[in-house]
C-alpha positions as CSV (number, residue, x, y, z in Angstrom):
1,M,0.1,0.1,-0.3
2,E,1.1,3.4,-0.7
3,T,2.4,5.7,2.6
4,L,0.2,8.8,3.3
5,M,1.6,9.8,6.3
6,R,5.3,9.4,8.1
7,I,6.2,10.7,11.4
8,K,9.4,10.7,12.9
9,E,10.5,11.8,16.5
10,L,7.8,14.2,17.0
11,H,8.1,16.4,20.3
12,T,5.3,19.0,21.6
13,R,6.3,20.8,24.8
14,F,4.5,23.8,26.6
15,H,6.2,26.2,28.3
16,T,4.9,27.3,31.7
17,Q,5.7,29.0,34.5
18,D,5.9,25.8,36.7
19,G,7.8,24.4,33.8
20,T,8.0,22.7,30.8
21,V,5.3,20.1,29.7
22,N,6.2,17.0,27.8
23,A,3.2,16.1,26.0
24,V,4.3,14.4,23.1
25,N,7.7,12.5,23.5
26,G,9.7,11.7,20.5
27,I,6.7,9.4,18.8
28,S,7.3,7.8,15.0
29,Y,4.9,5.8,12.7
30,T,3.4,5.7,9.9
31,M,-0.1,5.5,8.3
32,Q,-1.0,3.9,4.5
33,A,-3.4,5.5,2.3
34,G,-6.8,3.7,3.4
35,E,-5.8,3.0,6.6
36,V,-7.9,2.9,9.7
37,L,-5.5,3.8,12.7
38,G,-6.6,3.9,16.6
39,V,-5.2,5.8,19.0
40,V,-5.5,4.4,22.5
41,G,-4.7,5.6,26.2
42,E,-6.2,7.3,28.9
43,S,-7.1,11.3,29.5
44,G,-3.7,12.7,29.6
45,C,-1.6,10.6,27.3
46,G,-1.0,13.2,24.2
47,K,-3.7,11.6,21.4
48,S,-5.1,15.1,21.1
49,V,-2.2,17.0,21.4
50,H,-0.1,14.9,18.5
51,A,-2.9,15.2,16.1
52,L,-3.3,18.6,16.4
53,S,0.3,18.7,16.1
54,I,0.2,17.0,12.9
55,L,-2.0,20.2,11.5
56,R,0.2,23.2,13.7
57,L,-2.9,23.7,15.7
58,I,-0.8,24.0,18.7
59,Q,-0.4,27.8,20.1
60,I,3.2,29.0,19.6
61,P,4.0,29.9,22.4
62,P,3.2,28.4,25.2
63,G,3.6,25.4,22.7
64,E,6.6,23.8,20.6
65,I,6.4,21.7,17.8
66,D,9.9,19.3,17.1
67,A,10.4,17.1,15.1
68,R,12.7,15.2,12.2
69,E,9.6,15.0,9.8
70,V,5.9,15.3,9.3
71,W,5.5,13.9,6.2
72,F,2.3,13.6,4.6
73,N,1.4,13.0,0.6
74,G,4.3,14.2,-0.3
75,K,5.6,17.6,2.1
76,D,6.6,17.8,5.7
77,L,4.2,19.8,6.8
78,L,6.3,21.4,9.7
79,K,8.2,22.9,7.0
80,L,4.8,24.4,5.2
81,N,4.4,28.5,6.0
82,D,0.9,29.4,7.2
83,K,-0.8,30.1,3.5
84,E,0.6,26.6,2.7
85,I,-0.8,24.7,6.1
86,R,-4.1,26.6,5.6
87,Q,-4.6,24.9,2.2
88,V,-3.9,21.3,4.3
89,R,-6.1,21.5,6.9
90,G,-9.8,20.9,5.8
91,R,-8.8,19.7,2.1
92,E,-6.2,16.7,2.4
93,I,-6.6,16.2,6.4
94,A,-9.9,17.1,7.9
95,M,-10.4,16.7,12.0
96,V,-13.4,16.1,13.7
97,F,-13.7,17.6,17.3
98,Q,-14.8,16.0,21.2
99,D,-17.3,18.6,21.0
100,P,-19.2,19.4,18.0
101,M,-21.5,22.6,20.0
102,S,-18.3,24.1,20.8
103,S,-16.9,23.5,17.2
104,L,-20.0,25.1,15.3
105,N,-20.0,28.5,15.0
106,P,-23.3,29.4,16.8
107,V,-24.3,32.4,14.9
108,Y,-23.8,30.9,11.5
109,T,-26.2,28.4,10.0
110,V,-24.9,24.8,9.3
111,G,-25.5,25.0,5.6
112,F,-23.0,28.1,5.3
113,Q,-20.4,26.4,7.9
114,I,-20.4,23.7,5.0
115,S,-20.5,26.2,2.2
116,E,-17.4,27.9,3.5
117,A,-15.1,25.5,3.4
118,L,-16.1,24.3,0.0
119,M,-16.3,28.2,-1.3
120,L,-12.8,28.4,0.3
121,H,-11.1,24.7,-0.9
122,K,-12.7,24.2,-4.1
123,G,-13.7,27.4,-5.5
124,M,-17.7,26.9,-5.6
125,N,-19.9,29.6,-5.9
126,K,-22.5,30.1,-2.9
127,T,-25.5,28.2,-5.5
128,Q,-22.6,25.3,-6.1
129,A,-21.9,25.0,-2.3
130,R,-25.3,25.1,-1.2
131,E,-26.1,21.6,-3.1
132,R,-23.4,20.0,-2.4
133,A,-24.0,21.0,1.5
134,L,-27.3,19.6,0.7
135,E,-26.1,16.4,-0.6
136,L,-23.5,16.3,2.5
137,L,-26.5,16.6,4.5
138,N,-28.1,13.8,3.2
139,L,-25.2,11.8,3.2
140,V,-24.5,11.7,6.6
141,G,-27.9,11.0,7.5
142,I,-29.5,14.2,8.5
143,P,-33.4,13.9,8.3
144,E,-35.0,16.4,5.8
145,A,-31.3,17.8,5.0
146,S,-33.1,20.6,3.1
147,K,-34.7,22.2,5.6
148,R,-32.1,22.0,8.3
149,L,-29.5,23.9,5.6
150,D,-30.8,27.1,7.1
151,N,-30.7,25.8,11.3
152,Y,-28.4,27.0,13.6
153,P,-26.2,24.4,15.9
154,H,-28.1,24.9,18.7
155,Q,-31.2,23.8,16.6
156,F,-29.7,20.1,16.1
157,S,-29.5,17.6,18.8
158,G,-25.9,16.3,19.6
159,G,-25.9,13.5,17.2
160,M,-26.9,15.6,14.6
161,R,-24.4,18.3,15.2
162,Q,-21.4,15.9,15.0
163,R,-23.0,14.3,11.7
164,A,-23.1,18.1,10.5
165,M,-19.3,18.0,11.7
166,I,-18.4,15.2,9.9
167,A,-20.4,16.7,6.8
168,M,-18.3,19.5,6.9
169,A,-15.3,17.5,7.2
170,L,-15.8,15.4,4.5
171,S,-16.7,18.2,2.1
172,C,-13.4,18.3,0.5
173,E,-13.1,14.7,0.2
174,P,-10.0,14.7,2.6
175,K,-7.3,12.1,2.4
176,L,-7.1,12.0,6.2
177,L,-9.9,12.1,8.8
178,I,-8.9,12.6,12.4
179,A,-11.8,11.7,14.5
180,D,-10.9,13.0,17.9
181,E,-13.1,11.2,20.8
182,P,-16.1,12.4,18.5
183,T,-18.4,10.2,20.3
184,T,-17.3,11.0,23.7
185,A,-20.5,13.3,24.6
186,L,-23.0,11.2,22.8
187,D,-25.7,8.1,24.3
188,V,-24.6,4.6,23.3
189,T,-27.2,4.4,20.6
190,I,-26.2,7.7,18.7
191,Q,-22.1,6.4,19.5
192,A,-23.0,3.0,17.5
193,Q,-24.4,5.5,14.7
194,I,-21.4,8.0,14.2
195,I,-19.5,5.1,14.0
196,E,-21.3,2.7,11.7
197,L,-21.2,5.9,9.7
198,V,-17.7,7.0,9.5
199,M,-16.8,3.2,8.7
200,R,-19.4,3.7,5.7
201,L,-17.8,6.6,4.6
202,Q,-14.2,5.4,5.1
203,E,-15.1,2.3,2.7
204,E,-17.3,4.2,0.2
205,L,-14.6,7.5,-0.2
206,G,-10.9,5.3,0.5
207,M,-9.6,7.9,2.8
208,A,-7.8,6.9,5.9
209,V,-9.1,7.4,9.5
210,M,-7.2,8.3,12.3
211,W,-9.6,7.5,15.5
212,I,-8.7,9.0,19.0
213,T,-10.1,7.5,21.8
214,H,-9.9,6.0,25.1
215,D,-12.5,3.2,24.3
216,L,-10.4,0.1,23.2
217,G,-13.6,-1.7,22.9
218,I,-14.8,0.7,20.5
219,M,-11.3,0.1,18.4
220,A,-12.0,-3.8,17.9
221,E,-14.5,-3.5,15.4
222,M,-12.5,-0.4,13.6
223,A,-9.5,-0.1,13.5
224,Q,-6.7,-2.2,11.5
225,N,-3.8,-0.8,13.4
226,I,-3.5,0.6,17.2
227,N,-1.3,2.7,18.5
228,V,-1.3,2.8,22.3
229,M,-0.1,5.7,24.1
230,Y,1.3,6.7,27.8
231,A,2.5,10.0,29.3
232,G,2.8,11.0,25.4
233,F,4.9,8.1,24.1
234,I,3.7,5.2,21.7
235,I,4.2,2.2,24.5
236,E,3.0,-0.3,22.3
237,R,1.7,-0.5,18.2
238,G,0.7,-3.1,16.3
239,N,-2.0,-4.8,14.4
240,V,-5.7,-5.0,16.0
241,H,-5.5,-9.2,16.5
242,E,-1.6,-8.7,17.8
243,I,-3.0,-5.8,20.1
244,Y,-5.8,-8.1,21.5
245,H,-4.4,-11.5,21.7
246,Q,-0.6,-11.1,21.9
247,T,-0.4,-8.0,23.9
248,R,3.1,-7.3,25.5
249,H,3.0,-4.5,27.5
250,P,1.5,-4.4,30.8
251,Y,0.0,-0.8,30.1
252,T,-2.0,-2.8,27.4
253,L,-3.0,-5.5,29.3
254,G,-4.6,-3.4,32.2
255,L,-6.5,-1.5,29.6
256,L,-7.9,-4.5,28.0
257,G,-8.7,-6.0,31.7
258,S,-10.6,-3.1,32.5
259,L,-13.3,-3.7,29.6
260,P,-15.7,-6.1,30.7
261,R,-16.4,-9.2,28.7
262,I,-19.2,-11.5,27.8
263,D,-17.2,-15.0,27.4
264,E,-15.8,-14.5,31.2
265,A,-16.8,-16.9,34.4
266,P,-19.9,-14.7,36.2
267,G,-17.7,-13.1,38.8
268,T,-14.5,-12.3,37.3
269,K,-13.0,-9.5,38.7
270,L,-12.0,-6.8,36.1
271,I,-8.7,-5.4,36.8
272,S,-7.8,-1.7,37.6
273,I,-4.7,0.2,36.8
274,P,-3.3,1.5,40.5
275,G,-1.6,4.9,40.6
276,L,-1.6,8.0,38.3
277,P,-0.3,8.7,35.4
278,P,3.3,10.5,35.6
279,D,3.8,14.5,35.9
280,L,4.5,15.2,32.1
281,I,6.8,18.3,33.5
282,G,9.4,16.1,35.5
283,L,9.0,12.9,33.3
284,P,11.2,9.8,35.0
285,V,14.7,8.4,33.7
286,G,13.3,5.2,33.2
287,C,9.7,3.6,31.6
288,P,7.2,6.5,32.1
289,F,4.9,3.4,33.3
290,Y,7.1,2.0,36.2
291,A,5.3,3.3,39.3
292,R,1.9,1.8,38.2
293,C,3.5,-1.4,37.0
294,A,3.0,-5.1,38.6
295,F,6.2,-6.6,36.3
296,R,8.9,-3.5,37.0
297,V,12.6,-4.5,37.8
298,E,15.4,-2.3,38.8
299,R,16.2,-1.8,35.0
300,C,13.1,-0.3,34.6
301,L,14.0,2.7,36.9
302,S,16.6,4.1,35.6
303,E,16.7,3.0,31.6
304,R,13.8,4.0,29.2
305,P,12.7,1.3,26.8
306,Q,12.9,1.7,23.4
307,L,10.0,0.3,20.8
308,E,11.3,-3.2,19.8
309,E,9.8,-6.0,17.3
310,A,7.5,-8.0,19.5
311,G,7.8,-11.3,18.1
312,S,5.8,-10.7,15.0
313,P,6.8,-7.8,11.9
314,G,5.0,-4.3,12.5
315,H,4.3,-5.5,16.6
316,T,6.6,-3.3,18.5
317,V,6.5,-2.6,21.9
318,A,8.4,-0.7,25.0
319,C,9.3,-2.6,27.6
320,W,12.2,-4.5,29.4
321,R,9.7,-7.7,30.2
322,W,7.7,-8.0,27.1
323,K,8.4,-11.6,26.4
324,E,7.5,-12.7,30.1
325,I,4.1,-10.6,29.8
326,D,0.8,-12.0,28.9
327,A,-2.9,-11.7,30.5
328,E,-2.5,-14.6,33.0
329,A,0.3,-13.6,34.4
330,L,-1.2,-10.1,34.9
331,R,-4.1,-11.4,36.3
332,K,-2.2,-13.1,38.9
333,A,-0.3,-10.4,39.4
334,A,-3.0,-7.9,39.8
335,G,-4.6,-10.6,42.3
336,G,-1.5,-10.7,44.3
337,A,-1.4,-6.8,44.9
338,Q,-5.3,-6.9,46.0
């Protein structure tokens, strides 16, 4: 497959009065055209910041973006000037944010906001843009779309607002859609509808999708590959089958163990991860997961593991003891700690 995006050693920092917050810490990976990539991890692990860094939507200062390369579709995004990066945003890479109410402008109609992107990036006139906006609202399943074009965001329900945001993101037929926890504020039924919608459109349009979430359960059916992030690092990466069935990092095992499963025996306890993530101002010298890990040894305190291949091509993990770790070992360790 054709490589669409390649990131090498991406760092994002925020300089504050209390010190430098190391939000993203030298992550590297590639995405293929048409790939569905899941980026998972708990709140504050750098998932959203890394996506905003790709689009250079981090305010500088206090933010700082540094990387050897953020290559996308033939160009290094960090080397583009302001005008050039604005041509990429929306046209080649589109983003759907977590809260559609704060992402849509409350004083403009939904139809106008979709049309604006079409006039800016596609050179359409008002009539053409309005007709295309209507097609897009129909595409994402807005009922009575022709009547909804002139509605304001507050006249849409939460699920409809998120559909409108997806319509806006798809308006210029981007090569990559970044969905930043787009279903977090929605009820379970609407979540399922939004997920089904994005996956159907991904297949129809052939675009790549980066889905950012803290919910590994969602990723099981959606993603082809998964990046697991912790404290600004990618600590495990692989295809969906390997991440779920040949898990090698204690943190990933903890995330999977915290999910209820219908195939487990009644009374099986969910695994919880003790403690809190490290302070990103004063990152530890060794493994960032050391303080919460049931498998830690002295080496983990003084040496930070780098991603290495974990048994099969494309499956990498940053853990000194990955060869000894499996789900049963984690359960025993968790049981002994209680």
